[in-house]
C-alpha positions in Angstrom: 18.3 -0.2 -1.2 19.4 3.3 -1.4 16.7 4.5 -3.8 13.0 4.6 -4.3 11.3 1.4 -5.6 9.9 3.4 -8.6 13.5 4.4 -9.6 15.1 1.0 -9.2 15.5 0.5 -13.0 17.2 3.9 -13.2 19.8 2.6 -10.7 20.7 -0.5 -12.6 18.1 -2.9 -11.0 18.6 -5.3 -8.2 22.0 -5.8 -6.7 24.0 -8.6 -8.4 23.6 -12.1 -6.9 20.0 -11.8 -5.8 17.6 -14.2 -7.4 14.8 -12.7 -9.5 11.4 -12.9 -7.9 9.0 -15.2 -9.7 6.2 -13.6 -11.7 2.9 -13.8 -9.9 0.4 -16.1 -11.6 -2.4 -13.7 -10.6 -1.5 -10.0 -10.8 -2.5 -8.2 -7.6 -2.3 -4.7 -6.3 -3.5 -2.7 -3.4 -6.8 -0.7 -3.8 -6.4 3.0 -4.3 -5.2 4.8 -1.2 -3.8 8.2 -0.4 -0.2 8.3 0.8 0.6 9.7 4.2 4.4 9.9 4.0 5.9 13.4 4.1 7.3 13.1 0.5 3.9 12.2 -1.1 1.3 13.2 1.4 -2.2 13.1 0.0 -1.1 11.7 -3.4 -3.1 8.8 -4.9 -1.2 5.5 -4.8 2.3 6.9 -3.9 2.7 4.9 -0.8 6.1 4.1 0.5 7.1 0.5 1.2 6.1 0.6 4.9 2.7 2.1 4.1 2.1 -0.5 1.4 3.0 -3.3 3.8 0.8 -1.9 6.6 -2.1 -1.4 4.1 -1.7 -5.1 3.0 -1.7 -6.2 6.7 -4.9 -4.2 7.3 -6.7 -5.8 4.4 -5.4 -9.3 4.7 -5.1 -9.7 8.5 -7.1 -6.9 10.0 -6.9 -3.5 11.6 -5.2 -4.6 14.9 -2.2 -6.0 13.0 -1.8 -2.8 10.9 -2.2 -0.7 14.0 0.6 -2.7 15.8 2.8 -2.4 12.7 2.3 1.4 12.4 2.7 2.0 16.1 6.5 1.4 15.7 7.2 4.9 14.4 6.0 8.5 14.9 3.3 9.3 12.4 3.0 5.7 11.2 -0.8 5.5 11.9 -1.4 8.6 9.7 -2.1 6.3 6.7 -4.8 4.6 8.7 -6.4 7.9 9.7 -6.2 9.4 6.3 -7.7 6.4 4.6 -10.1 5.2 7.4 -13.2 5.3 5.3 -11.6 3.6 2.4 -10.0 0.8 4.5 -13.3 0.1 6.1 -15.1 -0.2 2.8 -12.3 -2.2 1.0 -12.1 -4.6 3.9 -15.8 -5.4 3.7 -15.8 -6.7 0.1 -14.5 -9.9 -1.6 -14.8 -9.4 -5.3 -12.5 -7.4 -7.5 -15.5 -5.7 -9.2 -16.7 -4.4 -5.9 -13.2 -2.9 -5.2 -13.2 -1.2 -8.6 -16.7 0.3 -7.9 -15.5 1.6 -4.5 -12.4 3.1 -6.1 -14.6 4.9 -8.7 -16.7 6.2 -5.8 -13.8 7.4 -3.7 -11.8 8.8 -6.6 -14.1 10.0 -9.4 
């Protein structure tokens, strides 16, 4: 798509003919992370699509999968470096309440 995901509605939505994605039964989101992309570097939660996918890989599959994913482009591993402490802490917990506590600690 030739636009940012956060502006998709401004651009008339998804292209015609694509099926609407189903609504998730359990809403989920990534824990708070700092963006490493040049447009939003250091901003809380303003990850681009590739950063979000790599972050999800790290948390769901593990660091090696995320490192392989980010190794495909220059600067791709910057998200891992910038958020190393947060990734390590987030990956070690299982309960949403623990994630929320870590988010409050990292971003008071």
